[in-house]
C-alpha positions in Angstrom: -17.0 -23.5 39.4 -20.4 -22.2 39.2 -22.7 -21.9 42.1 -23.8 -25.4 42.2 -20.0 -26.5 42.7 -19.8 -27.8 38.8 -17.0 -26.8 36.8 -17.9 -24.1 34.5 -16.5 -24.3 30.9 -15.6 -21.3 29.1 -16.0 -21.1 25.4 -13.1 -21.3 23.6 -14.3 -19.8 20.4 -14.3 -16.2 21.4 -10.6 -16.4 22.3 -9.6 -17.9 18.9 -11.6 -15.0 17.3 -10.0 -12.6 19.1 -6.4 -13.9 18.3 -7.6 -14.0 14.6 -8.7 -10.5 14.6 -5.3 -9.2 16.0 -3.5 -11.6 13.3 -5.5 -10.0 10.4 -5.1 -6.4 12.1 -1.2 -6.9 11.8 -1.2 -8.0 8.4 -0.8 -5.0 6.5 1.7 -3.5 9.2 3.8 -6.8 8.7 3.7 -6.5 4.9 7.4 -6.1 3.4 7.8 -2.9 1.3 10.4 -2.2 -1.3 10.5 0.9 -3.2 12.2 1.0 -6.6 13.4 4.3 -7.4 15.8 6.5 -9.8 18.5 7.4 -7.7 18.4 11.3 -9.0 15.0 11.6 -7.9 14.2 13.3 -4.6 10.5 13.0 -4.3 10.8 9.4 -3.9 12.4 9.4 -0.5 9.5 12.0 0.7 7.0 9.2 -0.6 8.5 6.8 1.4 9.0 8.8 4.7 4.9 9.2 4.1 4.7 5.4 3.9 6.6 5.4 7.2 5.1 7.9 9.4 4.2 6.7 12.5 6.5 3.9 12.1 3.8 1.7 10.6 5.9 0.3 8.0 9.8 -0.3 7.0 10.4 0.6 3.4 13.5 -0.7 1.9 15.0 1.7 -1.0 16.8 0.3 -4.0 18.2 2.6 -6.4 17.7 1.1 -9.7 19.5 2.8 -13.2 16.8 1.4 -15.3 13.2 2.1 -13.9 11.3 1.3 -17.1 12.7 -2.3 -16.9 11.4 -2.5 -13.1 7.9 -0.9 -14.1 7.9 -3.6 -17.3 8.6 -6.7 -15.1 6.4 -6.0 -12.4 3.4 -5.2 -15.1 2.8 -1.3 -14.5 0.8 -0.2 -17.5 2.5 2.2 -19.6 0.3 5.1 -19.2 -0.1 4.7 -15.4 3.6 5.0 -14.9 5.5 7.4 -12.3 8.9 7.8 -11.0 9.0 4.9 -8.5 7.5 1.4 -8.0 7.1 0.0 -4.8 6.2 -3.7 -3.9 3.8 -4.0 -0.9 3.1 -7.8 0.1 3.3 -8.8 -3.4 1.3 -5.9 -4.7 2.6 -3.3 -6.9 2.3 0.3 -6.0 3.1 3.0 -8.7 3.8 6.4 -7.8 2.5 8.6 -5.3 -0.3 6.2 -3.5 -1.9 7.8 -0.4 -0.9 5.1 2.5 -4.3 4.9 3.6 -5.2 3.5 0.1 -2.0 1.1 0.3 -3.5 -0.2 3.7 -7.1 -0.4 2.2 -5.5 -2.7 -0.7 -4.0 -4.8 1.8 -7.0 -5.1 4.1 -9.6 -5.9 1.3 -7.4 -7.8 -1.2 -9.5 -7.9 -3.9 -8.6 -11.1 -6.9 -8.1 -9.1 -9.5 -6.2 -6.3 -8.7 -2.1 -6.7 -9.4 -1.5 -2.9 -8.1 -2.6 0.5 -7.6 -1.2 3.7 -9.4 -1.3 7.5 -9.4 0.1 8.2 -12.8 2.5 10.9 -13.2 3.4 13.3 -10.0 0.3 15.3 -9.5 1.1 18.3 -7.0 -0.2 17.8 -3.4 0.0 13.9 -3.6 2.2 12.5 -0.7 5.5 13.1 -1.7 4.4 15.9 -4.0 3.4 18.6 -1.4 3.9 22.2 -2.8 3.0 24.7 -0.2 -0.7 23.8 -0.3 -0.9 23.6 -4.2 -2.8 20.8 -5.4 -4.2 19.0 -8.5 -6.9 16.4 -8.3 -5.6 13.0 -9.1 -6.9 9.3 -8.7 -5.4 6.1 -7.7 -6.4 3.2 -10.2 -6.2 -0.2 -9.4 -5.3 -2.3 -12.3 -4.8 -6.2 -13.1 -5.9 -8.8 -15.6 -6.6 -6.3 -18.3 -9.0 -4.5 -15.8 -8.7 -1.0 -14.5 -11.1 0.8 -11.9 -11.0 4.1 -9.8 -9.9 3.0 -6.2 -9.8 6.5 -4.8 -10.3 10.1 -6.1 -8.4 13.4 -4.5 -10.1 16.4 -5.4 
């Protein structure tokens, strides 16, 4: 009641807006991540640990004897291929893509993007740490016959 003795109505919209914001913020954290890897590759587990850091994500690891078929099935372009392929909430994440870029992809969800890739195995990328040695690399967004630089690391 207000000072005049009348009931005071509180707007519902701010409560609804807050609930939606909380739901959207947790979307990337609730994503299902499955990483396919060659059983003999060691860097893949290091990259999965990077993705799990801070317990943000659960990453299911699937050892697969024919990684080329996994990459083909998920539409990874030949020149963007790396050692492991992850499916993150329907997106393809190829190679040593930093978790911040995966988070950004899941937050922004560009319509044309099928996935992100870091070609090869550049030193200094997540899972490829090499005593401070680094190589420059780019994260490439790909899909629908299109490519764009999503992020660059010097």
